[in-house]
C-alpha positions in Angstrom: -22.8 7.6 -26.7 -23.6 5.9 -30.0 -22.7 2.4 -30.8 -20.1 3.6 -33.3 -18.5 5.9 -30.7 -18.4 3.0 -28.2 -16.8 0.7 -30.7 -14.2 3.3 -31.6 -13.5 3.8 -27.9 -12.9 0.1 -27.4 -10.8 -0.1 -30.5 -8.7 2.9 -29.5 -8.2 1.3 -26.0 -7.1 -1.9 -27.6 -4.6 -0.1 -29.9 -3.2 1.8 -27.0 -2.8 -1.3 -24.8 -1.1 -3.2 -27.7 1.3 -0.3 -28.3 2.1 -0.1 -24.6 2.9 -3.8 -24.3 4.9 -4.0 -27.5 6.9 -1.1 -26.3 7.4 -2.7 -22.9 8.6 -6.0 -24.3 10.9 -4.1 -26.8 12.4 -2.3 -23.8 13.1 -5.6 -22.1 15.0 -6.8 -25.2 16.8 -3.5 -25.5 17.9 -3.7 -21.9 19.2 -7.2 -22.5 21.2 -6.1 -25.5 22.7 -3.3 -23.3 23.4 -5.9 -20.6 25.3 -8.2 -23.0 27.2 -5.3 -24.6 28.2 -4.0 -21.2 29.5 -7.3 -20.0 26.4 -8.0 -18.0 26.6 -4.8 -16.0 22.8 -4.8 -15.6 22.7 -8.1 -13.8 23.6 -6.3 -10.7 20.2 -4.7 -10.7 18.7 -8.0 -9.5 17.7 -8.4 -5.9 20.1 -9.9 -3.4 18.0 -10.7 -0.3 18.2 -8.9 3.0 20.8 -6.4 2.1 19.6 -2.8 2.7 21.4 -1.5 -0.4 19.4 -3.9 -2.6 16.1 -2.3 -1.8 16.7 0.3 -4.5 16.7 -2.6 -7.1 13.2 -3.8 -6.2 11.6 -2.1 -9.3 14.5 -2.3 -11.8 14.9 -6.0 -11.1 11.6 -6.6 -13.0 13.1 -5.2 -16.2 16.4 -7.0 -16.4 17.0 -10.6 -17.4 19.8 -13.1 -17.3 20.3 -13.7 -21.0 18.2 -13.7 -24.2 16.6 -17.1 -23.3 15.3 -15.6 -20.1 13.8 -12.5 -21.7 12.4 -14.7 -24.6 10.6 -17.0 -22.1 8.9 -14.0 -20.5 8.1 -12.0 -23.6 4.9 -13.7 -25.0 3.1 -14.2 -21.6 3.9 -10.6 -20.6 2.8 -9.3 -24.0 -0.5 -11.2 -23.9 -1.4 -10.9 -20.2 -0.3 -7.3 -20.0 -2.4 -6.5 -23.1 -5.5 -8.2 -21.6 -5.0 -6.4 -18.2 -4.4 -3.1 -19.9 -7.8 -3.3 -21.7 -9.3 -2.5 -18.3 -7.8 1.0 -18.3 -4.3 2.3 -18.4 -4.3 4.0 -15.0 -5.6 0.9 -13.3 -3.1 -1.2 -15.2 -0.2 1.1 -14.2 -1.2 0.9 -10.6 -1.7 -2.9 -10.8 1.8 -3.4 -12.3 3.4 -1.1 -9.7 1.8 -2.9 -6.8 2.8 -6.4 -8.2 6.4 -5.3 -8.9 6.9 -3.6 -5.6 5.2 -6.4 -3.5 7.0 -9.1 -5.4 10.4 -7.4 -5.1 10.0 -6.7 -1.4 8.9 -10.3 -0.9 11.9 -11.7 -2.7 14.1 -9.4 -0.7 12.6 -10.8 2.5 12.4 -14.6 1.8 14.7 -15.5 -1.1 17.6 -17.8 -0.2 20.8 -16.0 0.8 23.5 -15.4 -1.9 21.0 -15.4 -4.7 20.3 -12.8 -7.4 16.7 -12.5 -8.6 15.6 -10.6 -11.7 13.1 -10.8 -14.5 9.5 -10.1 -15.4 8.2 -13.5 -14.3 7.0 -12.2 -10.9 4.9 -9.6 -12.7 3.7 -12.2 -15.2 2.5 -14.5 -12.3 0.8 -11.5 -10.8 -1.0 -10.6 -14.0 -2.0 -14.3 -14.3 -3.5 -14.3 -10.8 -5.3 -11.0 -11.5 -6.8 -12.1 -14.8 -7.7 -15.5 -13.4 -10.0 -14.2 -10.7 -10.9 -10.6 -11.6 -13.8 -11.6 -13.8 -15.3 -13.6 -10.9 -14.6 -10.9 -8.4 -16.3 -8.3 -10.6 -19.0 -10.7 -11.8 -18.2 -10.0 -15.5 -18.9 -13.0 -17.8 -16.3 -11.8 -20.3 -13.7 -11.5 -17.6 -14.5 -15.0 -16.4 -14.0 -16.3 -20.0 -10.7 -14.5 -20.2 -9.6 -16.0 -16.9 -10.5 -19.5 -18.1 -8.6 -19.0 -21.3 -5.5 -17.6 -19.6 -5.7 -20.5 -17.1 -6.0 -23.1 -19.9 -3.1 -21.7 -21.9 -0.6 -20.9 -19.0 -2.0 -22.8 -16.0 0.5 -25.7 -16.4 3.5 -23.4 -16.8 2.3 -21.5 -13.8 2.1 -24.6 -11.6 5.5 -25.8 -12.8 7.0 -22.3 -12.0 5.7 -22.6 -8.4 7.6 -25.9 -7.7 10.5 -25.5 -5.3 12.2 -28.5 -7.1 13.0 -26.4 -10.2 16.6 -25.2 -10.1 17.6 -21.7 -11.3 14.1 -20.4 -10.9 12.8 -18.2 -8.1 9.6 -20.0 -7.1 9.4 -17.5 -4.3 9.1 -14.6 -6.7 6.5 -16.6 -8.7 4.4 -17.4 -5.6 4.5 -13.9 -4.2 3.6 -12.4 -7.6 0.7 -14.8 -8.0 -0.6 -14.1 -4.5 -0.3 -10.3 -5.1 -2.1 -10.5 -8.4 -5.0 -12.4 -6.8 -5.2 -9.9 -3.9 -5.0 -7.0 -6.4 -8.1 -8.4 -8.2 -10.0 -7.6 -5.1 -8.3 -4.3 -4.4 -8.7 -2.9 -7.9 -12.1 -4.4 -8.6 -14.6 -2.2 -10.3 -17.7 -1.5 -8.2 -21.0 -1.1 -10.0 -22.3 2.4 -10.4 -25.0 3.3 -7.8 -28.5 3.1 -9.1 -30.3 6.5 -9.6 
């Protein structure tokens, strides 16, 4: 493959990742508009812990939010971290997101306080943060290490704050489970070097 073809391939991948994440964030905003217009009918898609009927909401809960402020707070980190993770390949990215969303949702269902309703993309965001933070080290890729350091520098303080049980109205459990799942996923989805011929 020539250098020009390689560059085109990287550029094409970046465009696809950008379109995917812009579409994803736009979907979150559209769902919040529908939620408001419907009198907050979508809020019921959040996860209420330890009720068997709520297991069906494990995945949808990652897409609904409790107001425009909630979705706004999640939009930029999801857009940026999702884009960076998607650069590693769309199939791997889809599997990564599915694992984080399902593990986070099930974890919330198991350990969140009774009589709570948990929804939003923040569990996924914390998972993507954990993945990006360590995947470069796990895969021994210098560029990945730099990306992890940059993501840590930009969002590390917010991530630590989001893990505090002292914050009210925030599911620190969802954040912690998402973060742990993302770190574990960096090992699970790591690229192994091609065998030498």
